[in-house]
C-alpha positions as CSV (number, residue, x, y, z in Angstrom):
1,M,0.0,0.0,0.0
2,K,2.8,2.4,0.9
3,F,4.5,1.6,-2.4
4,L,1.3,2.4,-4.4
5,L,0.8,5.7,-2.6
6,L,4.3,6.7,-3.3
7,W,4.0,5.7,-7.0
8,L,0.8,7.8,-7.3
9,F,2.4,10.7,-5.6
10,F,5.4,10.7,-7.9
11,V,3.2,10.4,-11.0
12,A,1.1,13.4,-9.8
13,S,4.3,15.4,-9.0
14,A,5.8,14.7,-12.4
15,W,2.6,15.6,-14.2
16,C,2.2,18.9,-12.3
17,G,5.8,19.7,-13.0
18,V,5.4,19.8,-16.7
19,L,2.2,21.9,-16.8
20,A,3.6,25.4,-16.3
21,S,6.5,27.4,-15.0
22,E,4.3,30.3,-14.0
23,C,0.8,30.6,-12.8
24,N,-1.8,31.0,-15.5
25,G,-4.7,32.4,-13.6
26,K,-6.1,35.9,-13.9
27,P,-9.0,37.9,-12.5
28,D,-12.4,37.8,-14.1
29,A,-12.6,40.6,-16.7
30,D,-16.1,41.4,-15.5
31,A,-15.0,41.8,-11.8
32,Q,-17.2,44.4,-10.1
33,P,-16.3,47.0,-7.4
34,N,-17.1,46.2,-3.8
35,M,-19.8,48.8,-3.0
36,N,-20.7,47.5,0.5
37,P,-20.6,50.1,3.2
38,I,-17.8,49.7,5.7
39,N,-18.9,48.5,9.2
40,K,-17.5,51.1,11.6
41,A,-19.2,49.8,14.8
42,A,-16.9,49.4,17.8
43,P,-16.6,45.8,19.2
44,K,-18.9,45.1,22.2
45,L,-17.8,43.2,25.3
46,V,-19.5,39.8,25.8
47,A,-17.4,38.0,28.4
48,S,-14.5,38.7,30.8
49,I,-12.3,36.5,32.9
50,K,-8.8,36.8,34.5
51,N,-6.4,37.7,31.7
52,G,-9.0,37.7,29.0
53,K,-11.9,39.7,27.4
54,L,-14.1,38.6,24.5
55,Y,-15.8,41.0,22.2
56,K,-18.1,40.8,19.2
57,V,-18.5,43.3,16.3
58,P,-22.1,44.4,15.9
59,G,-23.3,43.3,12.5
60,N,-21.0,40.3,12.3
61,S,-22.2,37.2,14.2
62,V,-19.1,35.1,13.5
63,L,-16.1,37.2,14.2
64,N,-14.5,37.0,17.7
65,V,-12.3,39.8,18.9
66,L,-10.3,38.4,21.8
67,H,-8.0,40.3,24.2
68,V,-5.5,38.3,26.3
69,W,-3.0,39.5,28.9
70,G,-0.1,38.1,30.9
71,T,2.6,35.5,30.3
72,P,2.4,33.3,27.3
73,Y,0.9,30.5,29.3
74,E,-1.7,32.8,30.9
75,M,-2.6,34.2,27.5
76,G,-3.1,30.7,26.1
77,Y,-5.1,29.7,29.1
78,A,-7.4,32.7,28.9
79,H,-7.9,32.1,25.2
80,G,-8.8,28.5,25.8
81,T,-11.1,29.3,28.7
82,L,-13.1,32.0,26.9
83,L,-13.4,30.0,23.7
84,K,-13.2,26.4,24.9
85,K,-16.0,25.1,22.7
86,E,-14.9,27.0,19.6
87,A,-11.2,26.1,20.0
88,S,-11.9,22.4,20.5
89,M,-14.3,22.2,17.6
90,F,-11.9,24.1,15.3
91,M,-8.7,22.2,16.2
92,N,-10.5,18.8,15.8
93,Q,-12.1,19.8,12.6
94,V,-8.9,21.1,11.1
95,W,-7.1,17.9,12.0
96,D,-9.8,15.7,10.4
97,Y,-9.8,17.9,7.3
98,L,-6.0,17.9,7.1
99,E,-6.0,14.1,7.1
100,E,-8.6,13.9,4.4
101,Q,-6.8,16.4,2.2
102,V,-3.4,14.7,2.6
103,I,-4.9,11.3,1.5
104,E,-6.6,13.0,-1.5
105,A,-3.3,14.8,-2.4
106,I,-1.3,11.5,-2.3
107,N,-3.9,9.8,-4.5
108,G,-3.6,12.6,-7.1
109,S,-6.8,14.6,-6.3
110,V,-5.1,17.7,-5.0
111,K,-7.1,20.4,-3.2
112,W,-4.2,21.8,-1.1
113,N,-0.8,22.5,-2.5
114,F,1.2,20.4,0.0
115,R,5.0,20.4,-0.1
116,D,6.5,17.4,-1.8
117,W,8.6,16.2,1.1
118,F,5.7,16.3,3.4
119,L,3.6,14.0,1.2
120,R,6.5,11.6,0.9
121,D,6.8,11.5,4.7
122,V,3.0,10.9,5.0
123,A,3.1,8.0,2.5
124,N,5.9,6.4,4.5
125,L,4.9,7.2,8.0
126,G,1.4,8.6,8.3
127,V,0.1,12.1,9.0
128,E,0.9,12.3,12.7
129,A,4.5,11.1,12.2
130,A,5.1,13.4,9.2
131,C,3.9,16.4,11.2
132,D,6.0,15.4,14.2
133,L,9.1,15.3,11.9
134,E,8.4,18.9,11.0
135,V,7.9,19.9,14.7
136,L,11.3,18.3,15.4
137,A,12.9,20.1,12.4
138,T,11.8,23.5,13.6
139,A,11.9,23.1,17.4
140,K,15.4,24.4,18.0
141,Y,14.7,27.6,16.0
142,S,11.3,28.4,17.7
143,G,10.9,30.6,20.7
144,P,9.8,28.7,23.9
145,Y,7.0,31.2,24.4
146,F,5.1,29.6,21.5
147,L,5.1,26.2,23.3
148,E,4.1,27.8,26.6
149,E,1.1,29.5,25.0
150,I,0.1,26.2,23.3
151,K,0.4,24.5,26.7
152,G,-1.9,27.0,28.3
153,L,-4.4,26.6,25.4
154,A,-4.3,22.8,25.8
155,D,-4.7,22.9,29.5
156,A,-7.8,25.2,29.3
157,T,-9.5,23.2,26.5
158,G,-8.4,19.7,27.2
159,L,-7.1,19.4,23.7
160,D,-4.1,17.2,23.0
161,Y,-1.0,19.4,23.1
162,K,0.7,17.6,20.3
163,K,-2.4,18.0,18.0
164,I,-2.3,21.8,18.5
165,L,1.4,21.8,17.8
166,R,1.1,19.7,14.7
167,I,-1.6,21.9,13.3
168,H,0.6,25.0,13.8
169,M,3.0,23.5,11.2
170,L,0.4,24.0,8.5
171,G,2.1,27.1,7.1
172,E,5.3,25.1,6.5
173,L,3.4,22.2,4.9
174,T,1.2,24.0,2.5
175,K,1.3,26.8,-0.1
176,G,-1.2,29.6,-0.6
177,S,-1.6,32.2,-3.3
178,C,-2.0,35.7,-1.9
179,S,-1.4,39.4,-2.8
180,M,0.0,42.5,-1.2
181,F,1.1,46.1,-1.7
182,G,2.8,48.8,0.2
183,A,2.2,52.4,-0.8
184,W,3.5,55.7,0.4
185,G,4.5,59.2,-0.7
186,S,3.1,60.2,-4.1
187,M,0.8,57.1,-4.2
188,L,-1.3,58.5,-1.3
189,P,-3.3,61.8,-0.8
190,Y,-1.7,62.1,2.6
191,D,1.7,61.5,4.2
192,G,1.9,57.9,5.4
193,V,1.9,54.2,4.6
194,L,-1.0,52.1,3.3
195,Q,-0.5,48.3,3.1
196,L,-2.6,45.4,1.8
197,R,-2.5,41.8,2.9
198,S,-4.9,39.5,0.9
199,L,-5.0,35.8,1.9
200,D,-6.2,33.4,-0.9
201,W,-6.1,30.0,0.7
202,N,-8.8,27.5,1.8
203,M,-12.5,28.3,1.8
204,D,-13.8,24.7,1.8
205,G,-12.6,23.5,5.2
206,P,-13.5,24.7,8.8
207,F,-11.4,27.9,8.6
208,K,-14.3,30.0,7.3
209,N,-16.4,29.3,10.4
210,Y,-13.9,30.5,13.1
211,P,-12.4,33.9,12.1
212,Q,-10.8,35.7,15.0
213,I,-8.8,38.8,15.8
214,T,-6.6,38.2,18.9
215,V,-5.1,41.3,20.6
216,Y,-2.1,40.3,22.7
217,H,-1.1,42.4,25.7
218,P,2.1,40.5,26.9
219,T,3.8,41.2,30.2
220,S,6.5,43.9,30.1
221,D,9.3,41.4,31.1
222,Q,8.8,39.1,28.2
223,T,11.7,39.2,25.7
224,D,12.9,37.3,22.7
225,A,16.3,35.6,22.3
226,N,17.9,39.0,21.5
227,G,16.5,40.7,24.6
228,M,13.8,42.7,22.6
229,K,10.9,43.5,24.9
230,A,7.4,42.3,24.0
231,Q,4.7,44.8,22.9
232,A,1.0,44.7,22.2
233,F,-0.1,43.4,18.7
234,V,-3.1,42.3,16.8
235,N,-3.1,38.8,15.2
236,V,-5.7,38.1,12.5
237,G,-6.5,34.4,12.0
238,W,-8.7,31.8,13.6
239,T,-9.7,30.6,17.1
240,A,-6.8,28.7,18.8
241,W,-4.3,29.8,16.1
242,I,-1.3,31.5,17.6
243,G,1.0,31.8,14.6
244,S,0.9,35.0,12.5
245,I,0.1,35.5,8.9
246,T,-1.7,38.8,9.2
247,G,-1.4,41.5,11.8
248,V,-0.2,44.8,13.1
249,S,1.6,45.9,16.2
250,S,1.5,48.9,18.6
251,A,4.8,50.0,17.0
252,K,2.9,50.5,13.7
253,L,4.5,47.5,12.1
254,A,2.4,45.3,9.8
255,I,3.0,42.1,7.9
256,S,1.9,40.6,4.6
257,E,2.8,37.2,3.1
258,I,2.5,35.2,-0.1
259,G,3.2,31.6,-0.6
260,V,5.3,30.9,-3.7
261,S,4.3,28.0,-5.9
262,F,6.0,29.4,-9.0
263,P,9.5,30.6,-8.0
264,D,12.5,31.2,-10.4
265,A,16.0,29.9,-9.9
266,T,17.0,32.9,-7.7
267,F,15.1,31.3,-4.7
268,G,17.4,28.3,-4.5
269,K,16.3,25.2,-2.6
270,E,13.8,25.1,0.3
271,S,14.7,23.8,3.7
272,R,12.8,22.0,6.5
273,F,15.2,23.2,9.2
274,G,14.5,26.7,10.5
275,V,12.0,28.9,12.2
276,P,8.4,28.4,10.9
277,F,7.5,31.6,9.0
278,T,4.3,32.0,11.0
279,Y,6.5,32.3,14.1
280,I,9.0,34.8,12.6
281,L,6.1,37.0,11.4
282,R,4.7,36.9,14.9
283,D,8.1,37.7,16.3
284,I,8.2,40.8,14.1
285,L,4.8,41.9,15.5
286,Q,5.6,41.1,19.1
287,F,9.3,42.2,19.4
288,D,10.3,44.6,16.6
289,Y,10.0,48.3,16.8
290,T,11.3,49.6,13.5
291,L,11.4,48.4,9.8
292,D,15.2,47.9,10.3
293,D,14.5,45.6,13.2
294,A,12.3,43.5,11.0
295,V,14.7,43.5,8.1
296,N,17.5,42.3,10.4
297,R,15.3,39.6,11.9
298,I,14.5,38.2,8.5
299,A,18.0,38.5,7.1
300,N,19.5,36.7,10.1
301,A,16.9,34.0,10.5
302,H,17.2,30.3,9.7
303,R,14.6,30.5,6.9
304,T,12.7,27.6,5.4
305,C,10.2,27.8,2.5
306,D,9.7,30.0,-0.5
307,L,7.7,33.1,0.2
308,I,7.2,36.8,-0.5
309,L,6.9,38.8,2.7
310,G,5.9,42.4,3.2
311,V,6.7,44.6,6.3
312,G,5.3,48.1,6.7
313,D,6.3,50.8,9.2
314,G,3.9,53.7,9.7
315,K,6.6,55.7,11.5
316,E,8.9,56.0,8.4
317,N,8.9,57.7,5.1
318,R,9.1,55.0,2.4
319,G,8.1,52.6,5.2
320,F,7.5,49.4,3.4
321,R,9.7,46.6,2.1
322,G,8.9,43.5,0.0
323,V,11.0,40.5,0.7
324,Q,12.0,37.6,-1.5
325,Y,12.3,35.0,1.2
326,S,13.7,31.5,1.0
327,A,16.2,29.2,2.8
328,G,19.0,30.7,0.7
329,V,18.1,34.3,0.1
330,S,16.5,37.3,1.8
331,N,16.3,40.1,-0.8
332,F,14.5,43.4,0.2
333,F,12.7,45.5,-2.3
334,D,11.5,49.1,-2.5
335,D,9.9,50.8,-5.6
336,Q,13.4,51.2,-7.2
337,N,14.6,47.6,-7.2
338,M,11.4,45.6,-7.1
339,K,11.5,42.1,-8.7
340,P,10.7,40.1,-10.7
341,S,11.7,42.6,-13.3
342,N,9.2,42.5,-16.1
343,E,7.8,45.8,-17.5
344,S,5.0,44.1,-19.4
345,W,3.3,42.6,-16.4
346,H,5.2,43.7,-13.2
347,P,6.2,47.3,-14.0
348,K,7.8,49.5,-11.3
349,I,5.5,52.1,-9.9
350,K,6.7,55.2,-8.0
351,D,6.3,54.8,-4.2
352,A,4.7,51.4,-4.4
353,V,5.8,47.7,-4.0
354,Y,3.3,45.0,-5.0
355,F,2.9,41.3,-5.8
356,G,-0.2,39.6,-7.2
357,M,-0.8,36.0,-6.1
358,D,2.7,34.6,-6.7
359,W,6.3,35.4,-7.9
360,L,5.7,34.5,-11.5
361,C,2.0,35.3,-12.0
362,P,1.5,37.7,-15.0
363,G,-2.3,37.6,-15.1
364,Y,-2.8,38.9,-11.6
365,N,0.2,41.2,-11.4
366,V,-0.7,43.1,-14.5
367,V,-4.3,43.9,-13.2
368,L,-2.9,44.9,-9.8
369,A,-0.4,47.2,-11.5
370,Q,-3.2,48.7,-13.6
371,Q,-5.4,49.5,-10.5
372,L,-2.5,51.0,-8.6
373,Q,-1.5,53.2,-11.5
374,K,-5.2,54.2,-12.0
375,Y,-5.4,55.5,-8.4
376,H,-1.8,56.8,-8.2
377,G,-2.0,59.9,-5.9
378,K,-5.5,59.0,-4.7
379,L,-5.1,55.6,-3.1
380,T,-6.9,55.2,0.2
381,A,-8.1,52.2,2.2
382,E,-11.6,52.9,0.9
383,I,-10.5,52.8,-2.7
384,A,-8.4,49.7,-2.1
385,I,-11.5,48.0,-0.8
386,R,-13.8,49.2,-3.6
387,D,-11.6,49.2,-6.6
388,V,-8.4,47.1,-6.0
389,V,-9.0,43.9,-4.1
390,S,-12.4,43.4,-5.7
391,I,-11.1,44.0,-9.2
392,I,-8.0,41.8,-8.9
393,Q,-10.2,39.2,-7.0
394,S,-7.6,38.5,-4.4
395,G,-8.3,37.9,-0.7
396,S,-10.8,35.0,-0.9
397,T,-10.1,33.8,2.7
398,H,-9.4,37.1,4.5
399,I,-8.1,40.6,3.8
400,A,-6.4,43.2,6.0
401,I,-5.8,46.7,4.8
402,Y,-3.6,48.7,7.2
403,D,-3.7,52.4,7.3
404,L,-0.6,52.6,9.5
405,T,-0.6,56.4,9.6
406,H,-4.1,56.7,11.0
407,D,-4.0,53.6,13.2
408,L,-6.8,51.9,11.3
409,M,-7.2,48.4,10.1
410,Y,-9.9,47.2,7.7
411,V,-10.7,43.4,7.7
412,S,-13.0,41.1,5.7
413,F,-13.5,37.3,5.9
414,S,-14.9,34.7,3.7
415,K,-18.5,33.6,4.2
416,S,-19.2,31.2,7.0
417,D,-21.7,28.4,6.8
418,S,-24.2,30.5,8.9
419,E,-23.9,33.7,6.8
420,S,-25.4,34.8,3.5
421,G,-24.0,36.8,0.6
422,P,-20.9,36.5,-1.5
423,K,-18.4,33.8,-0.7
424,A,-15.1,35.6,-1.1
425,A,-13.8,38.1,1.4
426,Y,-13.0,40.7,-1.3
427,D,-16.7,40.9,-2.2
428,R,-18.0,41.1,1.4
429,Q,-18.4,43.9,3.9
430,F,-15.2,45.2,5.6
431,I,-14.9,46.1,9.2
432,Q,-13.0,49.1,10.3
433,L,-11.0,48.7,13.6
434,D,-9.2,51.4,15.5
435,T,-5.9,49.8,16.5
436,D,-5.1,52.4,19.0
437,A,-8.4,51.7,20.8
438,L,-7.7,47.9,20.7
439,F,-4.3,48.4,22.3
440,A,-5.8,50.7,25.0
441,V,-8.4,48.2,26.2
442,S,-7.8,47.8,30.0
443,S,-7.1,44.4,31.6
444,P,-9.9,42.7,33.5
């Protein structure tokens, strides 16, 4: 049986390898602007315990806004206590879904773009053992505070600690197509930085039913390995998810990320051994205070998979960098040296850095470039919502637009099973959140 699964996997891999060297998707030519009014209602308190407060946004029955305080363990415990039912359901559903998708991937019916080495491990050892190998490969590079928080979450919910840990390897095991931009200076009608993070990933599994914004208020004595003191930050993801793929900090730093399925030779080979990218992105939010801090963290990290990252800093002029990120390289881009260099589908735009869905993805990049050029000098969060993400049709799972200058974040999430309306986040109503107000919420 194992031999058959391996044979099917290698046949599928070989076939996929000859299909294309760049993504061939593109937005619908008839894509329409998002004309939904922005929901500006402030979150309302619904529950409070030691080290935790739970809020809901009026007009959105699904989204949780959770505040946690204290040590990593205390924050994890408060998280698990306030959302015990939701956390348990989500983690168990994700694990079941992961197992189903891995088996389908090995048999050639691929819904998720898993990494080749992971599927080989699964075929040989099974899903649990393959995930445990990835945990071991990244353990020495990961801050102990992640494990402490997961332990608190497990103790509060009764969930298996190892299951939570395995699920937090998802970012290393899968690839997602996403988009981003950073804009400043002449791009905007004001002095500042505007940043997009669009997540195009999974809308079939349980993720759509458990969107969550978690606001961390760590203790002042918490530090990273370099002695950098922790600060408050917002993490956009799901219930019981502690890694970061989307978020903004009280230091006005924000993150964007794109999984790369179509790299060129400049990326080199990927590695299994290093810090999970969802942890390094969270470290940027939790411990870094300037764009230079984040650049140094990325450049000096033991990196793993192929990605494009974006880091914005609302305190700086020209405060955004795109990052070509892999085990072998960390190249930082502004509007002058942005790559890949292709004037026909990825032209340089003054005071902007952008990437549409992948590294080599002409169909999306050319439309994103057109929309940014169309609104050069007039780009705002409202225009990005109405006439950028909806037209490029990126951000199916969730979207965050960070107005770092005005301490505002606009978020949208894909349709849950209990909601009506369009499926993709880019077509749905956005919620405006005042990040200064989030960081100012008092402890219970």
